[in-house]
N, C-alpha and C positions, 0 to 999 in steps of 0.2 A: 092629733089623732082623731078628734071629733070631726074634723073637716076632711079626713082621709089622706092627709099629707104624711109621707113617710118620715120617720124620725131620722134626721141626718147623722146622729151621733152614735149609731149602733156599733161602730167599729172603733170609737175613741171618744175624746172629749167633745162636748157640745160646743157650738160656736160661741155662745155667750153665756154659758152656764157652767157651774162647777158643782161637784158633789160635796155635800157638807155632812160630816158625821155627827150624829146626835147621840150623846151617851145614853140617852133614855130610850133610844129606839134600836130595833134589831137590824135596820138597814139604813143606808145613807139617804139623805133627802137632797132635793135640788134647791139651790139657792139662786136667786135672780139678782145680778149686780145692778141691773138697770133701775130697779125701784128703790135701791139704797137700803133694803131691809135684809141684809145678809144674815143668815142664821135663824130667821123667823120661820115659823111654820106657815104654809099658805093659808089664807083666810078666805078662800073662795067657797068655802062651805063643804069641801070634800073631807070625808072622814078617814080613819085609819085603814078601812078596808080598801078604799081606792088606792091608797099608797102601796099597800101590799100587792094589789093587782098589778100596779105599775112596775113594781120591783120584779115580780114574777115574769112580767113581759120582757123586761130587760134581760133577765137571766136566760129566757128562751132565745131572745135575739143573740145573746152572747154565745150560746151553744151553737146556734146556726152559723154565726160568724166563725166559730172555731172549726166547725165541720167544713165550711167553705175554704178556710185557710188550709185545713188538712188536705182537702181535695186539690187545691192549687199547688201545695207542696208536692203531692203525688204527681200532679200534672207536670210541675217543673222537673221533678226527678225523672219522669218518663221522657220529658224533652231532652234532658241532659243525656239520658241513656241513648236516645235516638241520635243525638249529635255525636256521641262516642261511636255509635254504630256507623254513622255516615263517615266519620273521620277514618275509622278502620277500613270501611269500604273504599274510601278515596285512596288510602295507602295501598290497598290491594290493587286498585286500578292503576296506580303509579307503577307498582312492580310489574303488573301485567304489560303496561305500556313500554317499560324498559325492556322486558323480555321480547316484546313485539319488535322494538327497534333493533335489538341484537339479531333477531331472526331475519329482519329485513336486510341488515348489513351482510349477514351470512349469505342470504339469497343473492344479494348484489355481487358479492365476491364469487359465488358459484357461477353466476351468470357471466362474469368477466372471464373466469377460467374456461367456461364453455366456449366463449367467443374466441379465446386464444387457441383452444384445441381445434375449433373449426377452421381458424386461419392456418394452423399448422397442417391440418388435413388438406386444405386447399393447396398449400405450397407443395405438399407431397404429391398431390394429384398433378400439379403443374410439372414437377420434376419428372414424374413418371412419363408424362406426355412428352417432355423434352427428350428424355432418354429413348423413348420409342421412336421419336423423330430422328435422333442421332443414329440409332441402330438402322433405321431405314436408309439414311444417307450413306452410312458405312457399307451397307449391303450393296448399294449402287456403286460406291467407290471400289469395293472388293472386285466387282466385275471388271471395272476399268483397270484396276491394278493387275488383275490376272492377264488381261490383254497386253498390258505394258510389260509384265514379266516375260511373257512369251516372246515379245519383240526383243527384249534385252537379252534373253537367253540365245536367241538366234544371232544377235550382234556379237555377244561374247564368244560364241563358237567360232565365228569368222575371225575375231580379234585374236583368239588363242592360236589359231592356225598361223596367222601372220607372226605372232610373238614367238612361236616355236621355231619358225624359220629364222627369225632374227637371233634368238638364243643360240641356235646351231652355228650361225655365222660368227657370233661373238666367241663361242667356245673354241672354234677353230683359230680365231685370232689370238685368244689367250694362250692356247697350246703352242702357237708359233712363238709368241713372246717368251713363254716359259722355257722353251727349247733354247732360245737365244740366251736367256739368263743362266740356264744350266751350263751352257757351253762356256760362258764367261767365268763362272765359279770353278769349272773343271780345270781351267788354266792354272789356277793358284792352289788347287786342292792338294796336290802332291807335296808342295813345299810347306803347307800349313798343317799337314796331317798330324804331326806329333806336337804341335804348339798348343797352349791353352786356348780356350775359345775366345776370350777377350783379346789376347795377343794376336790370334789368327785374324780377327776382324780388323784390328788396327793395321796390321801389316798388309793385309789384302787391300784395304781401302787406301792406304798411303801409296801403295804401288800402283793402284788403278788411277789415282789422281796425279801421279807423277810428283808426289809431295815427299818432303823429308820429315821423318819422325825419329827423334833421338832414341837410342837404345837405353837412355837413362830413365825413360818413363814407361809405365805400363798401365793399362786400363783395368780397374778393379771396381767391384761393387755392383755390377750389372744385375738387376733384378731385386736389389735391396732398397732402392730409392735413394741411395747415396753414391751413385756412380761418379768416379773421378779418376784423375791421373795420380799415380804414386811413383815415388823415386825408386827405381830398381837398383840404383847405386847413388853415391854422393853426387850432388849437383852443385856447381859453383854459380855464383851470381853472374849474369850476363851470358851464360851458356845458351846457345840456340837450341830450343826443344822441338819446335815445329816450324816448317817453312812450306807454304802452299802457293803454287803458281796462280797468278790472277786469272788465268784461263780456266782454272777449276773452281774459282771463287765467284761470288756475286758482289759487284761494286756499283755504287751510285753516289752522286753528289748533288748539291743544291738543296733548296727548301723542301722539295718533295722527294728527297732521297729515300726515305723509309717506304713511302708508297710505291716508288719504282722498284725497290728491292722486293717488296711483297709480291708484286706482279711477276717479277723474274722467278722468285722461289715457287710460286704457284704453278708456273709453267715447267720449271725444271724437275719437280718431283714426279711429274708424269711422263718425263722424257726418258724412255728406256735406253736411249743411246748414251746417256750420261750415268755417272755414279750416284746422282742425287736420289733416285728412288730407293736404292739400297740404304743410303745414309739416312734418309727420312724415316724409313721403316725401323731402323735399328737405333737411331740416336734422337731424332727430333720427337718432341712430345706429340701425342694425339690431341684432338680438339678438347677432350675431356680431362687432359692432364696439365693444361696450362693454368698455372696458379697465380700469375701476376695480377695484382688487384685492379689494374686498369682494364682488365678483360672481364671483371666481375659484373660491371654495370653499376650505375649510380644507386639504384634501390638496394642492391645486395650489399654494397659498401656501407650505406647508412644503417642497414639492419645489423650487419656483423659488428660494426663499430659503435653501436648504440646511438648513432646520430651526433656524436661529439664533434663539433666543428674543428677542434684542435687536431683531430685525427682524420676527419673526412675531407677537409679542404683540398689537400694535395691529390689523393687518388681520384676524387671526383673531377678535378680539373684535368687530370690525365685522361679520364674517360671521355670527356668532351673533345680533347685533342685527338684521341683515337678515332672518334666518329668522323672528324674532319679528314683524317688520313684515309679512312675507308672510302670516303667520297672521292678523294683524289685517286686512290688505287682503282676504284671502279671505273673512273673516267679513262685511266691509262689502259685498263684491261680491255675495254671496248666490248664487254659482254662475253669474253672468252671464259671467265671463271665466275663461279657463284660467289655470293657475298660471304657464305660460310667459309669457303676456301680462302678468300681474301683476308677475312678476319684471322683465321688460323695462321696464315703466312705472315701477316703483320705482327701478330703476337710473338711468333718465332723471331722475326727480325728485331723487335723491340728488346727481347730478352737475351739474344745471342750475338747480335752484330757488334762490331768494334767501330770506333771512330778513330781514324788515323789521318795524318797530314801527308799530302802528296809532296815529296821533296822537290819535284820539278817546278811547281807553281805555288806551293804553300797553301793550297785549298784543302778543306776538310773533306774526307771521303768516308762513307759508310761501307764497311766490308763485312761480308758474311762468308767465313772460310771454314769448310769442314776440318775436323780434328782440332782446330784452334779453339773451338767453343766447348771443349771437354773439360777445361779448367774450372774448378770451383772457386768461390770467393774467399778472400781473407782480408781482415781489416788492416789498413796501412797504419804505420806507427803514428802516435799522436803528435810527435814532434816534427812532422812534415811528411807529406805524401811523396813517394818515390816517383821518378820519371816513368811514364808509361813503358811497360815491358813489351809492347807490340809496336810494329812499325811497317810501313811500306818500304821495301828495299830498293834503293835508288839504282837504276840501271838494270835491274833483274826482273822487273815485273812480277814481284813475289811479295807475299805477306808473311811475316815471321813473328814468332813469340819466343822471348828469351826469359830465363829465370830472373826474377826481380830481386831475389836474395838467395843465400845458400840454403840448400835442403839436404838433410841427412838421408841416408839409405832407409827406405821403409816409411818415410814421411810423405804426406800428401803434398803434391806440387800444386800450388794455387796461384791466383792472380788477384790483386785488388781491383774490384769492379769500379768502373767510372773513375772517380777521383780517389777511391780508396777510403774516403771519409763519409760513407753513406750511413744514414740513420736506419733503424729497423723499418720505419715506415717507408722510406725510399726504396729499400731493398725488396720489400713485399710488393710495393706498387709496381716496380719495373721488372723485377726478376722472379717474383713468386716464391720467396722463401723468407723466413725470419731467422737471423743468426742465433745459434745455440750459445748460451752464456752471455756475459755482459759485453755490451758494445761500447768501446771507449769513445765512439763518435756519436753516441745517442744524444738526441735533443728532442724536446717536446714543446710545441708552441703554447705559450701561456696567453699571449695577446696577439691578435692578427695584425696589429700595427701599434706603434708608439702612441699614436693619436688615441686609439681605443684605450690604451693603458692609462693615459692621463684622464680621459673621460670617466673611466671606471673607478679609479683610485683617488683622484683629487677631491678634497672637500668642496662642498658647494659654498664657497666664500667669495669675497670680492676679488680674489686673485685668479679665479677660474678662467675667465676669458683671457687674461694676460698670459697664463700658462699655455693655453691652446694657440694663441698667436705666436708665441715663441717656438713651440713645436712645429707649427706650420712653416715658419720662416726658415728653421734649420733643417727639418726632416721631411716636410711635406704634409699635406692635409689628408686625413682619412687613410685609405689604403695605400697612398703614395709613401707613407712613412714605413720604415722597416718593421717586421714582426719582432716580438720579444720571446725568449726561450728559457725553459728550464734546462740546464746543462750540467754535466759532471764537473768536478773540480778541475779536470784537465782542460776544459774549455773555458778558461778564465775570461776571455774577451766576451763570450756570449753571456756569461754570468754578470760581468761588469756592466754590459749594456742594459740588461734587465733591471738591475738594482739602481743604476744611474738614472734611468727614466723614472723609476718610482720615487727616487729622491726628489727629482724635479716636480713630480706630481704632488708630493706631500710637504714641500718646503714652506717656510714662513716668508713673510714679505721681504725682510732684510736679506734672506738667502737667495731669493729670486733674482735680486740685482746681480749677485755673483754669477748666476747662470747666464744672464745677459752679457756680462762683461767678458766671460771666458769664451774666446774664439776658437778653441782647439777642438771642440766637439761638434759633430754633425753627422749626416747620414753615412759618411765614409768611415767614421770612427766614433761609434757610440760609447765605447769603453772609456773615452776621455772624460765622460761625465763624472767618473769617479774622482777626477782631479779637482772638481769644483768643491770648495770648502762649505760644509754644512755642519750644524750642531748635532749633538748626540741624540736629541729628541727626533730630529728628522731621519737620522740613520736608523733609529729603532722603528719608526713608522714605516719606512721603506722596506726594511727586512720583514716586518710583520705583514705588510701587504703582499710581498712575494710568497711568504709561507701560506697565507690564507688562499691566494689564488691557486697555488699548487695543490693544496688539499681539496679545493673545490673540483678541479679537473680530475684529480685522482678518484674522487668519489663517483664521478660520472662515467669513467672509463674502466673501472675495476671489474674484472670478469667474475662470474660466480664459481662455485666450487667445481661443478661439473665441467664447465668450460676450462678451468685451470687444469683439471685432470686430463682432459683431451689434449691440451697444449703440451703437457709433460710427456704424453705418449707419442707426440708427433715425431720426435727425432728418430725413434727406432721402428715405428709402425706406420709411417705415412704411406708406404706402398700397399698396405692392407686396407686403407681407407677409401671410401667413395669420394668423388669430387666434392660433394657438399660437405661431408665430414671433414675433409682436408681443409676446406675453406674456413669452416668454423674453428678448427684447431689452430690454423694459422692466425686468424683474427685474435683468438684468445692468447696465443703466444706473443703477438705484438703488444696486446694490452698489458700482459704481465711485464714485459720489458719496460714499457712506458711507466707503469705504476711503480716499479722498483726505482727508476730514476726520479720520479716525482716525489716519492717518499724521502729519498736521500736529500733532494734539493730543499724540500720543505723543512726537514730536520735541521739542515745547515742554516737556513734562514731563521728558524725559530731560535736556534742557539745564538745566532748573531744578534737577534733582537734582545736577547737576555744579557749578552756579554759585550756587544758592540765590538765584534772581532775586526781587526784591521782590514781583512779582505772584503768587508762590507762597508 
């Protein structure tokens, strides 16, 4: 202090001194550890007043220090308050920044929408410009069209004048032909005046043809869709019912006989000097009335039969053959007839012509004879088809039809078409109808070939290749081998062939040797497969495979409820249906017949799998 040096210990302990309390004094005194005299009073000559002054000084300094500390605390608190204010300000700035960013994003989005709107407006402007340009072009085109219409009107006027002249000439020609026809009808009108309409037509036509028509038959059902010949009295088997001179019939022979007949028919139905125009208009179907499935076309067949190959294969093949015959007929016609007329004529030939044998040379002849084609179909007996009831009469140049069985008075007189053992599919394909009721000759293809049956039914084991080699050796490879059928119990050979091939497909190794050793079976007699000995397990497997295949085909060809209803209405209301409705109903009727057989066949096979019936 004497030298003006500040006391360093005003805020705490001195660097080398400590405060010593003296019980005899009112305030502590300083002791100096350096001189080794701790606790002594200083001996420098200073009295008590100096010490009191010093203590007072220290107290002042202490007060100053406390005030300074208080000021620093206030300063620190102020600083802390400022920091808090800064933090709050920073937070507010962050919020403001976020709000600014959101506003910027909204502004960017608005700018994008504005750009889109501008682009749309530009497109609208372009469209309007294009529309205006188009309107301008159309205005120019309208002027050109007006000039063209004026020219066409002038041409049409000249054409109409020429057409009127041509129509007048045709009307005169038609009137002349009509007068000729009226004169022909007048010749027979008196003798037919009191006879029923159908009988008058038959009698007149037979007389005009120079044909013989037995008084035992009468035409009935015209206009009902079920026209046919009925017995006016009892008819005995072999009695001649119709005889037509070949001069009034159409005949052809050879590979292209049907194409040749179609060309002849197309020419005859327009030849007013013959009876064919009248017969065509009264008996032959029009183009929209031909229901034979081979005339439907491939796409219609697939659509109506659900694409099932078991049903589509036959009619589709006939469609392709029909196309080939049309080509041949077109070549023979030499452009004299349209394709539509040739198709109609060919379809009539296919469904109404007979195949007979010329007794002079034994060649087959296709014959289309009026009156003889009025007989409807009847199934031949299952125990054997009768001999054909039609023939070419040797030495008389005539074609005749005789009764193939006895008929009672009032019974419809019928003929078995083709072999008499036709399936419903064959009848619809060639003749355009489905038989009403059960067909004893019904069959449904289960496998297109025996080869396919073995491929589909045999297990994939070490015997698979050996089975196929055996089938190829005995029956042929692929489609060369015969198809397999679901058949009624009356067709035991067809049933035996199917089950026999399935036994071969599912047999065991020891049993396969028996199929090798048995020489009796082959393509000519598949039913002999049933004579090859196999165990009960193989018999069950074969029957189960037959049942499973039948159920699978049934599921694919079964018609819906609406189709079935249309099929049931077909028999009585076909003449009220359009061509398309009739085709749909015919296809549904076919599928119903097929499903009935498949259900029975599958049921028999399932029963056999359970009981091992001897027939399987």
